[in-house]
DSSP file (Angstrom, degrees, kcal/mol; ACC not computed):
  #  RESIDUE AA STRUCTURE BP1 BP2  ACC     N-H-->O    O-->H-N    N-H-->O    O-->H-N    TCO  KAPPA ALPHA  PHI   PSI    X-CA   Y-CA   Z-CA
    1    1 A M              0   0    0      0, 0.0     2,-0.5     0, 0.0    39,-0.0   0.000 360.0 360.0 360.0 133.9    0.0    0.0    0.0
    2    2 A L        -     0   0    0      1,-0.1     3,-0.1     3,-0.0     0, 0.0  -0.793 360.0-175.4 -97.3 131.6    1.5    3.4   -0.9
    3    3 A F        +     0   0    0     -2,-0.5     2,-0.3     1,-0.3    -1,-0.1   0.764  63.1  11.2 -99.7 -32.1    1.2    6.0    1.8
    4    4 A S        -     0   0    0      2,-0.0     2,-0.4     0, 0.0    -1,-0.3  -0.964  56.6-148.3-147.7 162.0    2.5    9.1    0.2
    5    5 A I        -     0   0    0     -2,-0.3     2,-0.4    -3,-0.1    -3,-0.0  -0.995  25.4-120.7-133.9 130.0    3.6   10.5   -3.2
    6    6 A R        -     0   0    0     -2,-0.4     2,-0.3     1,-0.0    -2,-0.0  -0.514  35.7-171.5 -70.9 126.7    6.3   13.0   -3.8
    7    7 A R        -     0   0    0     -2,-0.4     2,-0.1     1,-0.1    -1,-0.0  -0.773  23.2-113.9-115.5 158.1    4.9   16.1   -5.5
    8    8 A T     >  -     0   0    0     -2,-0.3     4,-1.9     1,-0.1     5,-0.1  -0.286  36.3-106.0 -76.2 173.2    6.5   19.1   -7.1
    9    9 A R  H  > S+     0   0    0      1,-0.2     4,-2.2     2,-0.2     5,-0.1   0.898 123.2  54.1 -70.5 -35.3    6.0   22.5   -5.5
   10   10 A R  H  > S+     0   0    0      2,-0.2     4,-1.7     1,-0.2    -1,-0.2   0.890 110.6  47.1 -61.8 -44.1    3.6   23.5   -8.4
   11   11 A E  H  > S+     0   0    0      1,-0.2     4,-1.2     2,-0.2    -1,-0.2   0.861 110.0  52.6 -71.8 -33.9    1.5   20.3   -7.7
   12   12 A R  H  < S+     0   0    0     -4,-1.9    -2,-0.2     1,-0.2    -1,-0.2   0.870 108.5  50.4 -68.6 -33.0    1.4   20.9   -4.1
   13   13 A E  H  < S+     0   0    0     -4,-2.2    -2,-0.2     1,-0.2    -1,-0.2   0.830 109.6  50.0 -69.5 -29.0    0.1   24.3   -4.7
   14   14 A R  H  < S+     0   0    0     -4,-1.7    -1,-0.2    -5,-0.1    -2,-0.2   0.695  86.9 105.4 -81.5 -18.8   -2.6   23.1   -6.9
   15   15 A L     <  -     0   0    0     -4,-1.2     2,-0.3    -5,-0.1    -3,-0.0  -0.395  60.2-152.7 -59.1 133.0   -3.7   20.5   -4.5
   16   16 A Q    >>  -     0   0    0     -2,-0.1     4,-1.7     1,-0.1     3,-0.9  -0.750  23.1-113.4-114.7 159.1   -6.9   21.5   -2.8
   17   17 A D  H 3> S+     0   0    0      1,-0.3     4,-2.1    -2,-0.3     5,-0.1   0.759 113.7  58.4 -60.7 -29.5   -8.2   20.6    0.6
   18   18 A R  H 3> S+     0   0    0      2,-0.2     4,-1.9     1,-0.2    -1,-0.3   0.835 104.4  51.5 -64.6 -39.1  -11.1   18.6   -0.7
   19   19 A D  H <> S+     0   0    0     -3,-0.9     4,-2.0     2,-0.2     5,-0.2   0.909 111.6  47.8 -72.2 -39.2   -8.7   16.3   -2.7
   20   20 A I  H  X S+     0   0    0     -4,-1.7     4,-2.4     1,-0.2    -2,-0.2   0.946 113.0  48.8 -67.0 -43.4   -6.7   15.7    0.6
   21   21 A S  H  X S+     0   0    0     -4,-2.1     4,-2.5     1,-0.2    -1,-0.2   0.858 109.7  51.2 -61.4 -38.8   -9.9   15.0    2.5
   22   22 A R  H  X S+     0   0    0     -4,-1.9     4,-1.8     2,-0.2    -1,-0.2   0.845 109.4  49.7 -68.8 -35.3  -11.2   12.6   -0.1
   23   23 A E  H  X S+     0   0    0     -4,-2.0     4,-2.4     2,-0.2    -2,-0.2   0.847 109.9  51.8 -68.5 -37.4   -7.9   10.6   -0.1
   24   24 A R  H  X S+     0   0    0     -4,-2.4     4,-3.0    -5,-0.2    -2,-0.2   0.949 109.3  49.2 -62.9 -48.2   -8.0   10.4    3.8
   25   25 A M  H  X S+     0   0    0     -4,-2.5     4,-3.7     1,-0.2     5,-0.3   0.954 112.6  48.8 -62.4 -42.5  -11.6    9.1    3.8
   26   26 A E  H  X S+     0   0    0     -4,-1.8     4,-2.0     1,-0.2    -1,-0.2   0.896 112.1  47.1 -68.5 -34.1  -10.6    6.5    1.2
   27   27 A Y  H  X S+     0   0    0     -4,-2.4     4,-2.4     2,-0.2    -1,-0.2   0.947 116.1  46.7 -57.8 -51.8   -7.5    5.5    3.2
   28   28 A Y  H  X S+     0   0    0     -4,-3.0     4,-2.1     1,-0.2    -2,-0.2   0.971 111.3  50.4 -54.8 -55.0   -9.8    5.3    6.3
   29   29 A R  H  X S+     0   0    0     -4,-3.7     4,-0.8     1,-0.2    -1,-0.2   0.882 113.4  46.1 -54.1 -39.5  -12.5    3.4    4.5
   30   30 A K  H >< S+     0   0    0     -4,-2.0     3,-0.7    -5,-0.3    -1,-0.2   0.940 113.7  47.2 -64.1 -47.8   -9.9    0.8    3.2
   31   31 A S  H 3< S+     0   0    0     -4,-2.4    -1,-0.2     1,-0.2    -2,-0.2   0.717 120.4  39.2 -65.5 -30.6   -8.2    0.4    6.6
   32   32 A H  H 3< S+     0   0    0     -4,-2.1     2,-1.3    -5,-0.2    -1,-0.2   0.369  84.0  98.3-108.1   4.0  -11.5    0.0    8.4
   33   33 A A    X<  +     0   0    0     -4,-0.8     3,-0.6    -3,-0.7    -1,-0.1  -0.709  40.2 169.3-101.6  88.6  -13.6   -2.0    6.2
   34   34 A L  T 3  S+     0   0    0     -2,-1.3     3,-0.3     1,-0.2    -1,-0.2   0.812  74.6  58.2 -69.5 -28.6  -13.2   -5.5    7.7
   35   35 A E  T 3  S+     0   0    0      1,-0.2     2,-0.6    -3,-0.2    -1,-0.2   0.694  99.9  60.6 -73.6 -20.4  -16.0   -7.0    5.5
   36   36 A D    X   +     0   0    0     -3,-0.6     3,-0.8     1,-0.2     4,-0.3  -0.516  60.2 144.0-109.4  66.8  -14.2   -6.0    2.4
   37   37 A L  G >   +     0   0    0     -2,-0.6     3,-1.1    -3,-0.3    -1,-0.2   0.645  51.8  83.1 -72.4 -17.6  -11.0   -7.9    2.7
   38   38 A R  G 3  S+     0   0    0      1,-0.3    -1,-0.2    -3,-0.2    -2,-0.1   0.708  86.0  57.0 -71.7 -12.6  -10.6   -8.7   -0.9
   39   39 A E  G <  S+     0   0    0     -3,-0.8     2,-0.8     1,-0.1    -1,-0.3   0.766  98.1  69.8 -83.4 -19.9   -9.0   -5.3   -1.6
   40   40 A L  S <  S-     0   0    0     -3,-1.1    -1,-0.1    -4,-0.3    -9,-0.0  -0.832  78.6-148.5 -96.2 105.6   -6.3   -6.0    1.0
   41   41 A H        -     0   0    0     -2,-0.8    -3,-0.1     1,-0.1     3,-0.1  -0.581  18.6-115.5 -81.5 142.0   -3.9   -8.7   -0.2
   42   42 A P        -     0   0    0      0, 0.0     2,-0.3     0, 0.0    -1,-0.1  -0.291  33.5-108.5 -68.8 152.4   -2.2  -10.9    2.4
   43   43 A L        -     0   0    0      4,-0.0     2,-0.3     2,-0.0     3,-0.0  -0.619  39.1-166.9 -79.7 139.0    1.6  -10.6    2.7
   44   44 A T        -     0   0    0     -2,-0.3     4,-0.1     2,-0.3    -3,-0.0  -0.790  35.1-105.3-125.9 169.3    3.5  -13.6    1.3
   45   45 A A  S    S+     0   0    0     -2,-0.3    -1,-0.1     2,-0.1    -2,-0.0   0.814 107.2  58.5 -70.4 -23.1    7.0  -14.7    1.6
   46   46 A R  S    S-     0   0    0      1,-0.0    -2,-0.3     2,-0.0    -1,-0.0  -0.881  95.7-112.2-101.1 133.0    7.8  -13.7   -2.0
   47   47 A P        -     0   0    0      0, 0.0     3,-0.1     0, 0.0    -2,-0.1  -0.317   9.3-142.8 -62.2 144.9    7.3  -10.0   -2.9
   48   48 A V  S    S+     0   0    0      1,-0.2     2,-0.3    -4,-0.1    -5,-0.0   0.887  87.1  10.4 -72.0 -41.1    4.5   -9.0   -5.3
   49   49 A R        -     0   0    0      2,-0.0     2,-0.4    -3,-0.0    -1,-0.2  -0.971  65.2-157.9-135.8 149.8    6.7   -6.3   -6.8
   50   50 A T        -     0   0    0     -2,-0.3     2,-0.5    -3,-0.1     0, 0.0  -0.993   9.4-152.2-126.0 138.6   10.4   -5.3   -6.6
   51   51 A Y        -     0   0    0     -2,-0.4     2,-0.4     2,-0.0    -2,-0.0  -0.929  13.5-133.2-113.6 131.0   11.7   -2.0   -7.4
   52   52 A A        -     0   0    0     -2,-0.5    -2,-0.0     1,-0.0     0, 0.0  -0.680  14.4-152.9 -81.9 131.0   15.3   -1.5   -8.6
   53   53 A V        -     0   0    0     -2,-0.4     3,-0.1     3,-0.0    -1,-0.0  -0.923  19.4-128.3-106.7 119.1   17.1    1.2   -6.9
   54   54 A P        -     0   0    0      0, 0.0     2,-0.2     0, 0.0     0, 0.0  -0.304  26.1-104.9 -73.4 158.1   19.8    2.7   -9.1
   55   55 A A        -     0   0    0      1,-0.0     2,-0.3    -2,-0.0     0, 0.0  -0.503  37.5-149.5 -79.8 143.8   23.3    3.0   -7.8
   56   56 A A        -     0   0    0     -2,-0.2     3,-0.1    -3,-0.1    -1,-0.0  -0.764  18.5-102.0-114.3 158.7   24.4    6.5   -6.8
   57   57 A E        -     0   0    0     -2,-0.3     2,-0.1     1,-0.1    -1,-0.0  -0.426  55.1 -84.0 -71.1 156.8   27.8    8.2   -6.8
   58   58 A P        -     0   0    0      0, 0.0     2,-0.5     0, 0.0    -1,-0.1  -0.400  50.2-129.8 -59.3 135.9   29.5    8.6   -3.4
   59   59 A V        -     0   0    0     -3,-0.1     2,-0.7    -2,-0.1    -3,-0.0  -0.803  11.0-150.5 -99.9 131.7   28.2   11.7   -1.6
   60   60 A T        -     0   0    0     -2,-0.5     2,-0.3     2,-0.0     0, 0.0  -0.896  12.8-145.2-104.8 114.5   30.4   14.2   -0.1
   61   61 A L        -     0   0    0     -2,-0.7     2,-0.4     2,-0.0    -2,-0.0  -0.603  17.3-174.8 -83.5 135.0   28.9   16.0    3.0
   62   62 A T        -     0   0    0     -2,-0.3     2,-0.5     0, 0.0    -2,-0.0  -0.993  18.7-139.5-130.1 134.4   29.8   19.7    3.4
   63   63 A A        +     0   0    0     -2,-0.4    -2,-0.0     1,-0.1     0, 0.0  -0.875  18.8 178.4 -93.0 123.8   28.8   21.8    6.3
   64   64 A H        +     0   0    0     -2,-0.5    -1,-0.1     2,-0.1     2,-0.0   0.327  51.1 100.4 -99.6   2.2   27.7   25.3    5.4
   65   65 A G  S    S-     0   0    0      1,-0.2    -2,-0.1     0, 0.0     0, 0.0  -0.019  86.6 -71.5 -78.5-179.4   26.9   26.4    9.0
   66   66 A L        -     0   0    0      1,-0.1     2,-1.6     2,-0.0    -1,-0.2  -0.534  45.8-113.8 -76.5 141.2   28.9   28.5   11.3
   67   67 A P     >  -     0   0    0      0, 0.0     4,-2.2     0, 0.0     5,-0.2  -0.605  39.5-179.9 -72.0  82.6   32.2   26.9   12.9
   68   68 A L  H  > S+     0   0    0     -2,-1.6     4,-2.9     1,-0.2     5,-0.2   0.869  74.2  53.5 -59.4 -39.9   30.8   26.8   16.4
   69   69 A D  H  > S+     0   0    0      1,-0.2     4,-1.7     2,-0.2    -1,-0.2   0.932 113.0  45.9 -65.0 -40.4   34.0   25.2   18.0
   70   70 A E  H  > S+     0   0    0      2,-0.2     4,-1.9     1,-0.2    -1,-0.2   0.898 113.5  47.6 -68.0 -37.1   36.1   28.0   16.5
   71   71 A I  H  X S+     0   0    0     -4,-2.2     4,-1.5     1,-0.2    -2,-0.2   0.904 110.7  53.4 -71.4 -39.3   33.7   30.7   17.5
   72   72 A E  H  < S+     0   0    0     -4,-2.9    -1,-0.2     1,-0.2    -2,-0.2   0.875 109.8  47.5 -60.2 -37.7   33.6   29.2   21.1
   73   73 A D  H  < S+     0   0    0     -4,-1.7    -1,-0.2     1,-0.2    -2,-0.2   0.849 116.8  43.2 -75.3 -36.3   37.3   29.3   21.3
   74   74 A L  H >X S+     0   0    0     -4,-1.9     3,-1.1     1,-0.2     4,-0.6   0.634  93.1  84.3 -83.4  -9.3   37.5   33.0   20.0
   75   75 A L  G >< S+     0   0    0     -4,-1.5     3,-1.0     1,-0.3     6,-0.3   0.853  82.1  55.1 -61.8 -36.5   34.7   34.3   22.0
   76   76 A P  G 34 S+     0   0    0      0, 0.0    -1,-0.3     0, 0.0    -2,-0.1   0.725 105.5  55.2 -70.6 -16.1   36.5   35.0   25.2
   77   77 A K  G <4 S+     0   0    0     -3,-1.1    -2,-0.2    -4,-0.2     2,-0.1   0.542  84.8 106.7 -91.6  -9.3   39.1   37.3   23.3
   78   78 A S  S <X S-     0   0    0     -3,-1.0     4,-1.5    -4,-0.6     5,-0.1  -0.394  72.3-133.2 -70.1 147.5   36.3   39.5   21.8
   79   79 A A  H  > S+     0   0    0      2,-0.2     4,-1.9     1,-0.2     5,-0.2   0.892 108.3  51.7 -70.1 -42.2   35.9   43.1   23.1
   80   80 A A  H  > S+     0   0    0      1,-0.2     4,-2.2     2,-0.2    -1,-0.2   0.871 108.9  50.0 -65.2 -36.3   32.0   42.6   23.3
   81   81 A Y  H  > S+     0   0    0     -6,-0.3     4,-3.1     2,-0.2    -1,-0.2   0.896 109.3  51.8 -63.0 -46.9   32.4   39.3   25.3
   82   82 A C  H  X S+     0   0    0     -4,-1.5     4,-0.8     1,-0.2    -2,-0.2   0.873 113.5  45.1 -67.4 -32.7   34.9   41.1   27.8
   83   83 A Q  H  < S+     0   0    0     -4,-1.9     4,-0.5     1,-0.2     3,-0.3   0.927 117.7  42.2 -77.7 -39.3   32.3   44.0   28.4
   84   84 A A  H >X S+     0   0    0     -4,-2.2     4,-3.0     1,-0.2     3,-1.4   0.867 104.5  65.1 -71.5 -36.9   29.3   41.6   28.7
   85   85 A S  H 3X S+     0   0    0     -4,-3.1     4,-1.6     1,-0.3    -1,-0.2   0.825  94.3  60.6 -65.7 -28.3   31.1   39.0   30.9
   86   86 A R  H 3< S+     0   0    0     -4,-0.8    -1,-0.3    -3,-0.3    -2,-0.2   0.860 118.1  30.5 -66.6 -27.5   31.4   41.7   33.7
   87   87 A I  H <4 S+     0   0    0     -3,-1.4     3,-0.4    -4,-0.5    -2,-0.2   0.895 130.0  33.9 -85.2 -49.8   27.7   41.8   33.9
   88   88 A L  H  < S+     0   0    0     -4,-3.0    -3,-0.2     1,-0.2    -2,-0.1   0.872 130.4  30.3 -79.1 -39.7   26.6   38.3   32.8
   89   89 A L  S  < S+     0   0    0     -4,-1.6    -1,-0.2    -5,-0.4    -2,-0.1  -0.265  78.1 164.0-120.1  45.4   29.4   36.3   34.4
   90   90 A A        -     0   0    0     -3,-0.4     3,-0.1     1,-0.1    -4,-0.1  -0.348  45.7-105.5 -69.8 144.4   30.4   38.4   37.4
   91   91 A P        -     0   0    0      0, 0.0    -1,-0.1     0, 0.0     3,-0.1  -0.342  45.1 -94.3 -70.2 148.2   32.6   36.4   39.9
   92   92 A P        -     0   0    0      0, 0.0     2,-0.2     0, 0.0    -3,-0.0  -0.342  45.7-100.7 -60.7 143.1   30.7   35.4   43.1
   93   93 A N        -     0   0    0     -3,-0.1     2,-0.6     1,-0.1    -3,-0.0  -0.459  33.0-133.5 -60.0 131.0   31.0   37.8   46.0
   94   94 A R        -     0   0    0     -2,-0.2     2,-0.7    -3,-0.1    -1,-0.1  -0.820  18.7-165.8 -95.3 116.6   33.6   36.7   48.5
   95   95 A V        +     0   0    0     -2,-0.6     2,-0.3    21,-0.1    -2,-0.0  -0.929  20.0 160.7-108.5 117.6   32.3   37.0   52.0
   96   96 A E        +     0   0    0     -2,-0.7     2,-0.2     2,-0.1    -2,-0.0  -0.904  24.1  54.2-131.4 159.9   35.0   36.6   54.7
   97   97 A G  S    S-     0   0    0     -2,-0.3    -2,-0.0     2,-0.0     0, 0.0  -0.537  82.5 -58.9 110.0-177.3   35.5   37.5   58.3
   98   98 A R        -     0   0    0     -2,-0.2     2,-0.1     1,-0.0    -2,-0.1  -0.800  50.6-113.3-106.5 146.6   33.7   36.8   61.6
   99   99 A P        -     0   0    0      0, 0.0     4,-0.1     0, 0.0    -2,-0.0  -0.477  24.9-123.6 -75.6 148.4   30.0   37.9   62.2
  100  100 A L  S    S+     0   0    0     -2,-0.1     3,-0.0     1,-0.1    -2,-0.0   0.822  93.6  25.8 -67.1 -32.8   29.7   40.5   64.8
  101  101 A T  S    S-     0   0    0      1,-0.1    -1,-0.1     0, 0.0     0, 0.0  -0.940 103.5 -79.0-128.7 157.2   27.2   38.4   66.9
  102  102 A P        -     0   0    0      0, 0.0     2,-0.3     0, 0.0    -1,-0.1  -0.134  52.3-114.3 -43.2 139.3   26.7   34.6   67.1
  103  103 A L        -     0   0    0     -4,-0.1     2,-0.2     4,-0.1     3,-0.0  -0.670  27.5-151.8 -82.3 140.3   24.6   33.2   64.1
  104  104 A H     >  -     0   0    0     -2,-0.3     4,-2.2     1,-0.0     5,-0.2  -0.414  36.8 -91.7 -94.5 177.6   21.2   31.8   65.0
  105  105 A A  H  > S+     0   0    0      1,-0.2     4,-2.3     2,-0.2     5,-0.2   0.897 128.1  53.7 -57.4 -43.9   19.4   29.0   63.0
  106  106 A G  H  > S+     0   0    0      1,-0.2     4,-2.1     2,-0.2    -1,-0.2   0.918 109.4  49.0 -59.5 -41.9   17.7   31.7   60.8
  107  107 A H  H  > S+     0   0    0      1,-0.2     4,-2.5     2,-0.2     5,-0.2   0.949 111.0  48.0 -65.6 -52.5   21.1   33.3   60.0
  108  108 A V  H  X S+     0   0    0     -4,-2.2     4,-3.0     1,-0.2    -1,-0.2   0.914 112.7  51.9 -63.2 -39.4   22.7   30.0   59.1
  109  109 A A  H  X S+     0   0    0     -4,-2.3     4,-2.5     2,-0.2    -1,-0.2   0.885 109.0  47.7 -61.3 -41.5   19.7   29.1   56.8
  110  110 A L  H  X S+     0   0    0     -4,-2.1     4,-1.0    -5,-0.2     6,-0.2   0.912 115.7  44.9 -69.4 -43.1   19.8   32.4   54.9
  111  111 A L  H  <>S+     0   0    0     -4,-2.5     5,-1.6    -5,-0.2     6,-0.8   0.905 114.3  50.7 -68.6 -34.4   23.6   32.0   54.3
  112  112 A A  H ><5S+     0   0    0     -4,-3.0     3,-1.9    -5,-0.2     5,-0.4   0.980 111.5  43.6 -65.1 -52.9   23.2   28.4   53.4
  113  113 A V  H 3<5S+     0   0    0     -4,-2.5    -1,-0.2     1,-0.3    21,-0.2   0.661 107.7  59.8 -71.6 -10.8   20.5   28.8   50.9
  114  114 A S  T 3<5S-     0   0    0     -4,-1.0    -1,-0.3    -3,-0.2    -2,-0.2   0.213 116.2-113.5 -95.5  12.8   22.1   31.9   49.3
  115  115 A S  T X 5S+     0   0    0     -3,-1.9     3,-0.9     1,-0.1    -3,-0.2   0.582  83.7 124.0  70.6  10.4   25.2   29.7   48.5
  116  116 A L  T 3 <S+     0   0    0     -5,-1.6    -4,-0.2    -6,-0.2   -21,-0.1   0.615  78.2  46.7 -73.8 -15.0   27.5   31.5   50.8
  117  117 A L  T 3  S+     0   0    0     -6,-0.8    -1,-0.2    -5,-0.4    -5,-0.1   0.363  88.2 109.8-105.3   7.5   28.2   28.2   52.5
  118  118 A D    <   +     0   0    0     -3,-0.9     2,-0.3    -6,-0.1    13,-0.2  -0.335  46.1  87.0 -73.5 160.0   28.7   26.2   49.4
  119  119 A G  E    S-A  130   0A   0     11,-1.6    11,-2.5     2,-0.0     2,-0.5  -0.905  75.8 -52.3 149.0-170.9   32.2   25.0   48.6
  120  120 A I  E     +A  129   0A   0     -2,-0.3     2,-0.3     9,-0.2     9,-0.2  -0.943  56.3 171.6-107.9 122.8   34.9   22.3   49.0
  121  121 A F  E     +A  128   0A   0      7,-2.1     7,-3.1    -2,-0.5    -2,-0.0  -0.811  29.2  24.6-133.5 163.1   35.7   21.3   52.5
  122  122 A G        -     0   0    0     -2,-0.3     2,-0.3     5,-0.3     5,-0.2  -0.068  65.6-105.2  77.6-177.1   37.7   18.8   54.5
  123  123 A S    >   -     0   0    0      4,-0.1     3,-1.4     0, 0.0     4,-0.1  -0.958  68.9  -3.8-146.1 162.7   40.7   16.7   53.6
  124  124 A G  G >  S-     0   0    0     -2,-0.3     3,-1.2     1,-0.3    43,-0.2  -0.322 129.3  -6.9  59.4-131.2   41.5   13.1   52.7
  125  125 A E  G 3  S+     0   0    0      1,-0.2    43,-0.4    42,-0.1    42,-0.3   0.786 138.9  55.0 -67.6 -28.0   38.6   10.6   52.8
  126  126 A S  G <  S+     0   0    0     -3,-1.4    -1,-0.2    40,-0.1    -2,-0.2   0.396  75.8 122.5 -94.0   9.7   36.4   13.4   54.3
  127  127 A R    <   +     0   0    0     -3,-1.2    40,-2.0    -5,-0.2     2,-0.3  -0.491  41.0 161.4 -66.1 135.0   37.0   16.0   51.5
  128  128 A H  E     -AB 121 166A   0     -7,-3.1    -7,-2.1    38,-0.2     2,-0.4  -0.951  42.4-124.4-148.4 166.4   33.6   16.9   50.0
  129  129 A I  E     -AB 120 165A   0     36,-1.8    36,-2.3    -2,-0.3     2,-0.4  -0.927  30.3-157.2-104.8 135.9   31.7   19.4   48.0
  130  130 A S  E     -AB 119 164A   0    -11,-2.5   -11,-1.6    -2,-0.4     2,-0.4  -0.963  14.1-179.4-120.5 141.3   28.7   20.9   49.7
  131  131 A A  E     - B   0 163A   0     32,-2.1    32,-2.7    -2,-0.4     2,-0.3  -0.987  10.4-161.4-132.6 118.3   25.6   22.5   48.1
  132  132 A W  E     + B   0 162A   0     -2,-0.4     2,-0.3   -20,-0.3    30,-0.2  -0.799  16.0 164.6-101.1 141.5   22.8   24.0   50.2
  133  133 A R  E     - B   0 161A   0     28,-2.0    28,-2.8    -2,-0.3     2,-0.4  -0.985  35.0-111.8-151.5 162.6   19.3   24.7   48.9
  134  134 A S  E     - B   0 160A   0     -2,-0.3     2,-0.4    26,-0.2    26,-0.2  -0.807  33.7-173.5 -97.8 134.3   15.8   25.4   50.2
  135  135 A V  E     - B   0 159A   0     24,-3.0    24,-2.5    -2,-0.4     2,-0.4  -0.969  24.8-123.4-129.5 144.9   13.1   22.9   49.8
  136  136 A K  E     - B   0 158A   0     -2,-0.4     2,-0.4    22,-0.2    22,-0.2  -0.724  31.0-168.7 -86.7 131.1    9.4   22.9   50.4
  137  137 A V  E     - B   0 157A   0     20,-3.6    20,-2.3    -2,-0.4     2,-0.6  -0.942  13.3-148.4-119.3 143.5    8.3   20.0   52.7
  138  138 A T  E     - B   0 156A   0     -2,-0.4     2,-0.4    18,-0.2    18,-0.2  -0.956  11.1-160.7-119.1 116.5    4.7   18.8   53.5
  139  139 A D  E     - B   0 155A   0     16,-3.3    16,-2.6    -2,-0.6     2,-0.4  -0.789   9.4-162.1 -89.1 134.3    4.2   17.4   57.0
  140  140 A S  E     + B   0 154A   0     -2,-0.4     2,-0.3    14,-0.2    14,-0.2  -0.949  10.5 177.7-124.1 144.4    1.1   15.2   57.3
  141  141 A S  E     - B   0 153A   0     12,-2.6    12,-2.5    -2,-0.4     2,-0.4  -0.943  15.1-150.8-139.9 157.3   -0.6   14.2   60.5
  142  142 A E  E     - B   0 152A   0     -2,-0.3     2,-0.3    10,-0.2    10,-0.2  -0.986  13.2-176.0-135.8 122.6   -3.7   12.3   61.4
  143  143 A E  E     - B   0 151A   0      8,-3.0     8,-3.2    -2,-0.4     2,-0.5  -0.931  18.9-142.8-120.9 147.3   -5.9   12.8   64.5
  144  144 A V  E     - B   0 150A   0     -2,-0.3     6,-0.2     6,-0.2     5,-0.1  -0.947  23.1-149.3-109.5 123.5   -8.8   10.8   65.8
  145  145 A E    >   -     0   0    0      4,-2.4     3,-1.2    -2,-0.5     0, 0.0  -0.246  30.7 -95.4 -84.8 173.2  -11.5   13.1   67.3
  146  146 A E  T 3  S+     0   0    0      1,-0.3    -1,-0.1     2,-0.1    -2,-0.0   0.766 123.7  52.8 -60.6 -32.0  -13.9   12.2   70.2
  147  147 A D  T 3  S-     0   0    0      2,-0.1    -1,-0.3     1,-0.0    -3,-0.0   0.406 123.2-101.5 -91.3   1.2  -16.8   11.2   67.9
  148  148 A G  S <  S+     0   0    0     -3,-1.2     2,-0.2     1,-0.3    -2,-0.1   0.378  75.5 139.8  99.2  -3.9  -14.4    8.7   65.8
  149  149 A T        -     0   0    0     -5,-0.1    -4,-2.4     1,-0.1     2,-0.5  -0.504  49.2-132.0 -73.4 142.6  -13.8   11.0   62.9
  150  150 A I  E     -B  144   0A   0     -6,-0.2     2,-0.5    -2,-0.2    -6,-0.2  -0.860  16.2-160.2 -97.4 123.3  -10.3   11.1   61.4
  151  151 A V  E     -B  143   0A   0     -8,-3.2    -8,-3.0    -2,-0.5     2,-0.5  -0.906   3.5-163.1-106.3 122.6   -8.8   14.5   60.8
  152  152 A Q  E     -B  142   0A   0     -2,-0.5     2,-0.4   -10,-0.2   -10,-0.2  -0.954   8.9-170.5-106.8 128.6   -5.9   14.6   58.3
  153  153 A R  E     -B  141   0A   0    -12,-2.5   -12,-2.6    -2,-0.5     2,-0.4  -0.938   9.8-165.9-118.9 140.7   -3.7   17.8   58.4
  154  154 A E  E     -B  140   0A   0     -2,-0.4     2,-0.4   -14,-0.2   -14,-0.2  -0.995   5.3-172.9-125.0 135.0   -1.0   18.8   56.0
  155  155 A R  E     -B  139   0A   0    -16,-2.6   -16,-3.3    -2,-0.4     2,-0.4  -0.993  10.7-151.4-123.1 128.3    1.4   21.6   56.9
  156  156 A E  E     +B  138   0A   0     -2,-0.4     2,-0.3   -18,-0.2   -18,-0.2  -0.849  24.3 162.1 -98.5 143.7    3.9   23.0   54.3
  157  157 A R  E     -B  137   0A   0    -20,-2.3   -20,-3.6    -2,-0.4     2,-0.4  -0.956  37.6-108.7-148.4 163.9    7.1   24.5   55.4
  158  158 A F  E     -B  136   0A   0     -2,-0.3     2,-0.3   -22,-0.2   -22,-0.2  -0.775  35.6-179.3 -95.9 136.8   10.5   25.3   54.1
  159  159 A A  E     -B  135   0A   0    -24,-2.5   -24,-3.0    -2,-0.4     2,-0.4  -0.909  27.4-114.8-129.7 159.8   13.5   23.3   55.0
  160  160 A N  E     -B  134   0A   0     -2,-0.3     2,-0.4    15,-0.2   -26,-0.2  -0.843  26.3-163.1 -96.0 136.5   17.3   23.4   54.2
  161  161 A E  E     -B  133   0A   0    -28,-2.8   -28,-2.0    -2,-0.4     2,-0.5  -0.951   2.6-160.1-115.7 132.4   18.8   20.6   52.3
  162  162 A L  E     -BC 132 174A   0     12,-3.7    12,-2.8    -2,-0.4     2,-0.5  -0.966   3.5-160.1-117.4 124.4   22.5   20.0   52.2
  163  163 A T  E     -BC 131 173A   0    -32,-2.7   -32,-2.1    -2,-0.5     2,-0.4  -0.917  10.7-168.6-109.7 124.9   24.0   17.7   49.2
  164  164 A L  E     -BC 130 172A   0      8,-3.3     8,-2.4    -2,-0.5     2,-0.4  -0.926  10.6-172.0-116.3 132.3   27.3   16.4   49.9
  165  165 A V  E     -BC 129 171A   0    -36,-2.3   -36,-1.8    -2,-0.4     6,-0.2  -0.964  17.1-153.8-127.5 115.4   29.6   14.7   47.3
  166  166 A F  E >   -B  128   0A   0      4,-2.9     3,-1.6    -2,-0.4   -38,-0.2  -0.364  26.6-111.3 -85.4 160.3   32.7   13.0   48.8
  167  167 A A  T 3  S+     0   0    0    -40,-2.0   -39,-0.1   -42,-0.3    -1,-0.1   0.873 117.6  60.2 -55.3 -37.4   36.1   12.4   47.0
  168  168 A S  T 3  S-     0   0    0    -43,-0.4    -1,-0.3   -41,-0.2     3,-0.1   0.548 121.2-106.8 -76.2  -2.1   35.4    8.7   47.1
  169  169 A G  S <  S+     0   0    0     -3,-1.6     2,-0.2     1,-0.4    -2,-0.1   0.312  77.6 133.3  97.0  -3.4   32.2    9.2   45.0
  170  170 A K        -     0   0    0     -5,-0.1    -4,-2.9     1,-0.0    -1,-0.4  -0.502  38.4-162.8 -75.7 144.8   29.8    8.6   47.9
  171  171 A T  E     -C  165   0A   0     -6,-0.2     2,-0.3    -2,-0.2    -6,-0.2  -0.931   9.4-172.0-130.4 156.4   27.0   11.2   48.1
  172  172 A A  E     -C  164   0A   0     -8,-2.4    -8,-3.3    -2,-0.3     2,-0.4  -0.993  14.3-151.5-146.9 148.9   24.6   12.2   50.9
  173  173 A I  E     -C  163   0A   0     -2,-0.3     2,-0.4   -10,-0.2   -10,-0.2  -0.986  17.5-166.6-127.6 115.2   21.5   14.4   51.2
  174  174 A L  E      C  162   0A   0    -12,-2.8   -12,-3.7    -2,-0.4    -2,-0.0  -0.854 360.0 360.0-108.0 137.0   21.0   15.9   54.6
  175  175 A R              0   0    0     -2,-0.4   -15,-0.2   -14,-0.2    -1,-0.1   0.339 360.0 360.0-125.0 360.0   17.7   17.6   55.7
């Protein structure tokens, strides 16, 4: 069964919607007409028709696009990139020193989720990369009242999550 025909641009422009609809309906009718099986020929081990495909010459592939690897290598040297990189790729702020007062849990949480406590820590087997983030957690609880009804409560809150990747390849997520 033939599913498509290659048409020239002129033929495609002359083709009207009603012709397409008619052909679709004909295909639909043939594919869903179970009582009219004589139109569909069963497949056999030997092909009914064979089509000879002419041999072609070797094809040479040429790329006419932009050399992206070369552009990527030259980009950091361009003047526009140097000007834009100050804004787009600004180095992270370095925060150093001691706080004036002891940090409370809320202070540590703010520093952590603002990526000020991310980095590489430890030495030897305990060397690791840490990354903090804030996640929304849903706590569920179930209470039974005096009359026997069950009350389910859900409470959403934000929690801090610490992801650790150790030098050995072991990972841990702490909440």
